[in-house]
Structures are given as C-alpha cells and as structure tokens.
N, C-alpha and C positions, 0 to 999 in steps of 0.2 A: 307847334312850337317847341324848339330845341330844349333840352334839359339843361339844367345848371349842374357844373362839376359839384360832386359830392365827395368830400374827404371822409376817409374811415381808415379804420385799422383793418388790415388784412388778415384772411384766414390761412391756416396751415396748409390746406389743400391747394391754395394759390400759388405755391411757391414756384412752379414753373413760370407763370405769368408775371409774378413780381421780379423773377430773376433775368427774364428776358427784357423787361423795362429797365432795370437797372443797368445792365449790360450796354444799353444802347447809350449811357452817358459818356463812355469811353471805351469802345470796342477794341481798339488797338491796344490800349492799356491792359485791359483785362485779358485780352488774348495773350499777352506776355506774361502776365501774373499766373494764368493758368495753363500756359504751354501750348493753346490752341483755343479755337473759339469753343469748342465742346469744354474743353477744361475750364476756361472763364464762366462759361454758363454754370457748370456744376459748381465751381467755386461759389458764386451767388447762391445756389439752391441750399448749399451745406451751411452757408453762412445766415441764411434765412431761417433754417430750421434749428439752428443751434444758439442758445441764448447767450448773452455777453459778447457776441460779435459785432463789427461795425455795420452790418446790415441784417442784425437779428429782427425777428418778426416784432418784437416789442419796441423796437425803435423805427420801425418803417410804418408810413402812410401811404394810401394809395388814394386815387382819385377814380371814383366810377361815373362814368357818363355813357348815356344812351345803352345802360345795361351791360358794358364792357369796363374792362380796366383801362384808363387812358393815360394814366402816370404813376410815378412812385417817387418816395423821397425817405431817406435815413436821416434823422436827426437826434443829436444828444448833446450834452454838455461836453465841450472839449476836454475837460478834466478827466473824463472817461475814454478819451481817443485812444492813447497808447494801449491800455489794458485791453480794449476791444479789439483793436488791430493786432495785437499778438497773440491773443487767445487760440485764434486758427493755427498759428505756426506750431502749437503743441500738439495739434490733432494729427499726428503723422498717419494715421490709419485711414482718414477721410480726406486730406486736403491732397492737392495736386504737389507731386515731389518737389517742384521747384519753390513751392511756399513752404511746404513742412520742414524743408532741411535748413532753411535761412542762408544758405550758402551763396551769396550773389544773387538773391531772391528779388522780384520785382516788390514784394513788401518792404523789404528793407529800402530801396531806392525811391518807393513812393514816399516813406516817412521822411526820407532826407530831403526830398524835393518838394514837399508839399508846403504851401505858404502856411504859416502858423499865426491865427489871431491872437489877440490879447486874451487872457484868463480873467475871470470866467465868462464864459459864452456857450450860446448854442449853436451848432453849426449842422450843417447838410455837410456829411462828409464828402471827400473829394469826389466829384462828378458823380454824386450820387443821387441828383434829381433829374429825372427824365421824362418826357412826355412822348407817348407813342405818335409816329408821324400821321396816324389817321385821324389824331385830335388837336394838332398845332393850331394855335391862334382861336383856340376857344377857352380859354382861361384857365386850363390844367395848371400850368406851372404856378400861375398867380395865386391859385387856391393853396397849392402846397406852400408857398412862401408864407401866406397868410396864417397856415396852421402852424408854421414852424416859430412864426413871430408870437402866437398865442401861447404855445409851449413855453418860449423863453419868457415871456411876460408872466406865465403863472409860476415859473421857478425863479421869479424876482432876479433874473439874469440881466446885465446891463448892454449887453450887444448880442447881435444875431451875425453869423459870420458863415461864409461859403467860398469856394473857390472852383475856378473854372478853366478851361484852356483859353490863352490868350486870343487864339484865333476864333473863338465862339462869339461871333459878333451879335447873334440874335439873343443870345442868352445875357450877355454884357450888357445891352440895352436894356433888357427886361429888368435886371437887377438893378441898374442905376435909376431907372423909373421907380422902383420899389423903394429907393432911398438908401442903397448901399455906396459906400465909397471905397475906392480902392486903398488897401490895407498893405499890400505887398506884392512884388512881381518876382518872378522866379524864370530866368531863362530856360531854355529847352535844355536837356540833358538826356540824349536819347538811352533808353525809349521813353523817357518821361518828357511830354510835351513842354513848352512854356505856358506857365500858369499864373493866373491872376488872383489874389486873395481878396475878396471883399468884406467890409464890415458896415453893418449898420446899428448905429446907437440907438438904445430903446430908452435911456434914462437922460 
C-alpha cells in the first residue's frame, strides 16, 4: 500500500535536495536570477542555509514520500517578504553577482512584477511550491497547501496567497479546487513570465 505524504521541516543537510525541488518551480527564472542553472541552484542553497531569506530553512516545509523528498514549499507572512527578499542582495560574498549588485538584477524585476496580495497574509513565495516529477498526482502539493493553510490559521491571518505562471494549467486547477480565487494578473515582461496571483480567504 502506498505511503501517505508526510509534511515536515527539512534538515540542514538536505540543502541540495531542497534547492533542487524549489528550483523546479521556475527553472528559467532562477537561471536568470543566478546567471545559469548552476547559479540558480547555488542561490537556493545559499538562501536555504541563511536565516531570514525567502526560502530559509525556517520557512520551508518538505513532503516525504516513500522515503524520499517529494516536494517543497516556502511560506511566511507577506509582511516579511521585502525584508526576506532583500537580505541576500547584501550578501555580496556569497550571492551570484547579478543578485548581489542589484544593478538590473532579476531580484528587482521579480519584486516589481510579482502580483501582490492584500496584507496581512501567509503566502507561498513566487513559484516556491514544487513537486518532484516522480511523485506527481500523489497528493504532495495538496499536503503542502494544507500545511500552509494550517500555518496561516495558527497565526490568525485572514488570507492565504500565492502566485504561479499563467501558463501552468495544472497548478492553477489545483489551486482553484483548493479554494483560491484570482486576485491579480500580470502580463509577461521578459524574462519574467505572465503571472497570476491567487488568494484564499480563511475568515
């Protein structure tokens, strides 16, 4: 009988696996932010290990299934988003040059183009929810969404929000089945793709 997805906090030594999962949520975007695939993956590993970033270990949850990591998500109150996104820009000795300098960086473009939900809210940061291709259609993303909602309710936050690429039909159908409604749509502005912001009201 197949195992049920188990949501848990990741271990520090799982940085490479978690980075690889989160990278899957937007490979093209992270290649741009990091300068290459290698840089995008490295950027995720650095952020995971450093407290206060937009996918630090303290805000990441993973799903374990059949003894393997099957999915990952970062979620935190949107009131923390700017602080978390900007932290790594100041880490010039560890971040890729395009992000560290802030001059025409993908980080700036991402902040300008990402749909912004109403505050206060809990959100999965832009394209920060991902499922391994080996475990799709086994309830991994749903388990992560339920955990994000649990966190939001524990913090007494009135809404849950996330955004995704407009072309990601599978994710959009899942979010809408889970009770999300479209809050904002942003057209493509290369290299940033067209995005749809979703909001689920909890109160």
